N, C-alpha and C positions, 0 to 999 in steps of 0.2 A: 504494500500500500504506500502511496506517495506521502512524503512528509508534509505535515500541516501544523500550523501554530495559530493561536488566537492571541491578539494583543489589544490592550486598551490604551488610549491617550486622549489628550484634549481635543484633537481633531482626527478625522479619518486618515488624512495624509500622514500625520505623525504615527498613527497606529500601524499603517502599512509600512512605513520606513523601519519601525522596530522589528516587524515580522521579517522583512527582507534581510535585515542585518543578522537576525538569528539564523535564518535559513542559509545565508551566504549566497544568494542568487539575485539576478536582476529582475525588475518588475515584469519584463516581457516573458519571463520563464515561470510565471505563477498564475493561478486563478484566485481572484479576490472576491470574497463575500462580505458585504457590509452587514453586520449583525445589529449594530446600534450606530446611528448617525451622530449621536451626541446632541446636547442642547445646553443653552445658557439660561441662567435665572433671569427673570424679568425684573428690571430695576433693582437687582440684588435682593429681591424679596420673595418672589413666587418661584416655586419649583426647585430651585437650586441647580447647580451645574451637573450635567450628566455626561460622562465620558463616552467617546466613540469607541466601538469595539468591532474588530474585523477578524475574519478567518482567512488566512493565506495558505494556499496549497501549492506545493511545487509541481510544475508541469513543464519540464524541460523537454523539448522535442528530441526524438530518437536521433535525428540527423545531427543535432547540436552535441549530444552526448558522444556520438561516435567521432565527430569532427575533433572534439577536444582530445580524445584518446589517440587518434591517428596523427594529429598535429604534434603531440608530445612524442609519440613513437618516432616519427620522421626526424624531429629536431634532435632527439637523443642519438639517432643513428648517424648524424652528420659527423664527418671528419674534417680535416683541413680544407678539403675541396667541397664545394657546395653540392649536395645531393640533387639528383634530377628526379627523385621520386615525387609523385603526385597521386592523388586519389580522387575518385568520384563516388558519390553516394546517391542512390536512388531507390525508391520503393516500386515494387511490381507485384504481380499476382501469379502464384504458381499453385496449380491444383486447387484453385478456389480460395487460397489463403494469401494474405499479405506477407511479403518477405522483403527484407532490405538487402540490397546488393552493394558491396563495397569493392570497387575495382582499383587496384594499385598498379601504376605503370611507371616506367622509367628505365634508364640504361643499366643501372647497377642495383637491381632490386632482388637478385637471386637469393641474397641472405635472408629475405623475408619468406622464402619457400622452405629452405632446409632440406635435409635428406629425406627423400620420399614424401616431401610435403609436411614434415613434422612441425616445422616452425609455423607454417601456414595454418595447420590444424590448431595449434596453440592460440594463434591470433583470432581465429574464428571462435574458439571457445571463450576467450576473454570478451570479445565483441558481443557474444550472446549474453554473457553475464551482465555486461554493462546495460544493454537494452532492456533486459527482462527483470532487473532488480526492482523490487517494490511494485510489480504489476501483476494483475490477475490473468490477463490474456497473453499467452506466450506468442512472441513474434520471432521468427527465425531470421538469423543474419548469415549471409554467405559472403565470405571474403575471398577474393581471387587476386593473384599477383601475375601480371603479364600473361593472362589467359592460361595459366598453369593447369587449372582444373579441367579445361576443355581438352588440352593435350594429354593430360593424365587419364582422362576418361577414355579417349580414343586408344591409348596404349593398353589400358586394362581390358577393353573389349576385344582388341586384337589378340592379346595374350590368352584371354578366356576361350576364344574360339579355337586357338591352336591347341590348348590343353584338352578341350572337349574332343577334338578330332583324334588326338592321341589316345584318349581314354576309350573312345568308341572303337578304334582300330585294334588296340591291344587288350581290351577288356580288363584293364587294371585301374584302380583309383589313383589319382594324383593329388598330392597335397601342394597347394601353391604357397608362395612365400608369405610370412606373417604380414598383415596389413591392417590399416585402420578400419573402423566400422563403416565409414563412408565408402572406402575402396571396396570392401567386401560386398557392400550393397550393390555396387556397379557390376561386380562379377555375377552375383545371384540374378540380377535383372537381365543381364546380357544372355544368360543361358537358360532362363526359365521357360522359354519356348522351344528349346532344343529337345527333339524327340528321342535322342540317344542317351542323354546324361541327366543326372540330378546333382545338385550342389548342397552342401551343408557346411556350417562353420564349426570348427573344432578347436580345442585348446583354451588357454587362459591368457587374457591380455597381459603383456603386450605381444604375446606370441600366438594370438588367435589367428587362424588361417582358414581359407576356403578349401574344402576337399571336393573334388569332382569325381563322381562315380558313374558306372554304367547304370542306366535306368532299369529297375527290376522289370522283368517280363510279367505282364498280367494276362493270364489266360482268359479269353473271352468265351462265354458259353452261348 
């Protein structure tokens, strides 16, 4: 749940300022509800002064949260030479659900991918934590560096098809190399319509892998 505070002061503006200071955010990043507008006594006799009271709830956009993270990441990655890394963030819809795409590009950004995409997976994990903190509706974030995900998917699909052909020919199961859950999902999806083989995941992370087996023969009556 988003952070929220209530503050009282002589005026609404003063109460809002106190709330913003406590939350440590700008006014553009909050929702404001005026609970009491406050009032002054009449001629110092009737009613007495009544303070204004507001409820201020943090509402920082997902794009702004991610921009702050990737700005910091790129700045910390700079060396003596200026980095050429840049990023774009946009929302789209996949399978009927809103997702956020972060695309990082530049000449020297391979370090953000890591071996077999390990660093990229870690960045994606952190980005999802940032966006989904204190919210009820989960929104998925995909981070890509230099179209690595697209090339990785093409490589995995080609590898899966080669392994499937070998399994079908020699009638022996083949255990593929350990890989991340997202990579395993690509293998399973690539071979799910293959009439000769079946796939299953075996092992314990981080050594969990996909095993490709000959599809059992089912006798039809």
